C-alpha positions as CSV (number, residue, x, y, z in Angstrom):
1,M,-14.5,-10.7,6.1
2,T,-15.1,-7.0,5.7
3,N,-14.8,-5.7,1.9
4,D,-18.1,-4.2,2.2
5,I,-18.4,-0.7,0.5
6,G,-19.8,1.3,3.5
7,R,-16.6,1.1,5.3
8,F,-15.9,3.6,3.1
9,S,-18.1,6.6,4.6
10,S,-17.7,10.3,5.8
11,R,-19.9,9.0,9.2
12,D,-16.3,7.8,10.6
13,T,-15.4,11.2,11.2
14,E,-16.3,12.8,14.8
15,A,-16.9,15.8,14.6
16,P,-18.7,17.4,11.9
17,A,-17.3,18.6,8.2
18,D,-18.1,22.4,8.9
19,A,-16.9,22.2,13.0
20,P,-13.2,24.4,13.5
21,A,-10.1,22.3,12.7
22,Q,-8.9,21.9,16.1
23,E,-12.2,20.4,16.8
24,Q,-11.8,18.1,14.5
25,K,-10.3,14.3,15.7
26,P,-8.8,12.1,13.4
27,A,-10.9,9.0,13.1
28,E,-10.2,5.7,14.7
29,L,-8.2,3.4,12.4
30,V,-10.3,0.9,11.1
31,Y,-7.4,-2.1,10.8
32,G,-4.0,-1.8,13.7
33,S,-2.0,-2.7,10.5
34,A,-0.7,-3.2,7.3
35,E,-1.1,-7.1,7.9
36,Q,-4.5,-6.7,8.8
37,F,-5.6,-4.4,6.7
38,L,-3.9,-6.7,3.6
39,H,-5.9,-9.8,5.1
40,E,-9.3,-8.8,6.1
41,Q,-9.6,-5.9,3.1
42,L,-7.6,-6.0,0.0
43,L,-7.2,-9.5,-0.6
44,P,-10.9,-10.3,-0.7
45,T,-11.9,-7.4,-2.1
46,Y,-8.8,-7.6,-4.7
47,V,-9.7,-10.9,-6.2
48,R,-7.2,-12.5,-8.8
49,D,-6.5,-15.9,-9.7
50,V,-2.8,-16.0,-9.5
51,D,-0.9,-19.0,-11.1
52,D,3.1,-17.7,-11.3
53,R,2.6,-17.2,-14.9
54,A,-0.4,-13.8,-15.6
55,A,0.6,-13.2,-11.4
56,K,3.0,-13.8,-8.8
57,W,2.4,-13.9,-4.9
58,C,4.7,-14.7,-2.3
59,I,3.3,-16.3,0.9
60,E,5.7,-14.8,2.6
61,W,5.1,-11.8,1.3
62,Y,6.3,-9.8,4.5
63,Y,10.5,-11.2,3.2
64,H,9.9,-8.1,0.9
65,P,10.7,-4.8,1.1
66,E,9.2,-3.2,-1.1
67,A,5.5,-5.3,-0.8
68,V,5.7,-4.9,3.0
69,T,5.6,-0.6,1.6
70,R,3.0,-0.7,-1.0
71,V,0.4,-3.0,1.6
72,E,1.3,-0.2,4.2
73,A,0.6,2.2,1.4
74,L,-2.7,1.0,0.4
75,W,-3.2,1.0,4.1
76,R,-2.7,4.8,4.8
77,A,-4.2,5.7,1.8
78,W,-7.8,3.2,2.3
79,E,-7.7,4.3,5.7
80,H,-7.7,8.1,4.8
81,L,-9.6,7.4,1.6
82,R,-12.6,6.0,3.1
83,L,-13.7,8.9,4.9
84,D,-14.3,9.8,1.4
85,G,-18.2,9.1,1.0
86,A,-18.5,10.0,-2.5
87,T,-15.6,9.6,-4.4
88,G,-13.0,7.5,-2.1
89,I,-13.4,4.2,-3.5
90,S,-12.6,4.8,-6.8
91,V,-10.2,7.5,-6.6
92,W,-8.1,4.8,-3.9
93,F,-9.0,1.8,-6.7
94,K,-7.6,4.4,-9.4
95,D,-5.1,6.0,-7.5
96,H,-3.4,3.2,-5.7
97,T,-4.9,-0.4,-5.2
98,D,-4.7,-1.2,-9.5
99,H,-0.8,0.6,-9.3
100,H,0.4,-0.9,-6.7
101,M,-1.0,-4.2,-7.4
102,N,-0.8,-4.5,-10.8
103,V,3.5,-3.8,-9.5
104,L,3.5,-6.2,-6.6
105,L,1.2,-9.1,-8.5
106,D,3.5,-8.5,-12.6
107,P,5.6,-11.7,-12.7
108,R,8.8,-9.8,-12.6
109,G,7.7,-7.5,-9.7
110,P,8.9,-8.0,-6.3
111,F,8.1,-11.8,-5.4
112,Y,10.1,-12.8,-9.4
113,K,12.5,-15.1,-7.4
114,C,9.5,-16.8,-5.6
115,D,7.1,-19.6,-6.7
116,M,4.0,-20.2,-4.8
117,Q,5.3,-22.6,-2.1
118,K,8.5,-21.2,-1.3
119,H,9.9,-18.0,-0.3
120,R,13.9,-16.9,-2.3
121,D,15.7,-14.2,-1.1
122,P,15.8,-12.1,-4.3
123,E,19.4,-11.4,-5.8
124,H,20.6,-7.6,-4.6
125,L,22.4,-5.8,-6.8
126,E,24.9,-3.2,-5.0
127,P,25.1,-0.3,-7.4
128,K,28.9,1.5,-6.6
129,K,28.4,5.2,-5.8
130,A,29.3,8.1,-8.0
131,P,32.8,10.0,-6.8
132,E,33.0,12.2,-4.2
133,G,31.2,15.6,-5.7
134,W,28.4,14.3,-8.7
135,F,26.3,15.0,-6.1
136,P,26.5,16.9,-3.9
137,D,23.9,16.9,-0.7
138,V,21.2,20.5,-1.7
139,R,20.6,20.8,2.6
140,T,24.0,21.8,2.8
141,Q,24.1,24.4,-0.1
142,G,23.4,27.6,0.4
143,N,23.3,27.8,4.0
């Protein structure tokens, strides 16, 4: 388990903070994937009762694109904010973790159809496309 607060430290940069930007090398990632981050940092740190009523999780979370994207976002934010030894951990919890985990664990969230023993594919609504010209491609206007 690597949920120690010491992981959030500006000592992980490879050049002094006052060195010119071209001399600073980006810090190496602590975790090699979102899945590794989830199992070794996020879940051991962000402990909640998951009872299928107040909070839901799917044991096959990786089949849910929204969950994968949110875990990836949490991992990337953690890797960046861990370098801020002053307020990085607070910012990560306040601005990232609490928000994304509340969405992920919400009983009506991405794991709505699943239960603690089985993954179930969500029913996808395929909305119709708007009539041609209603939403012009702004990348091609004014060129």
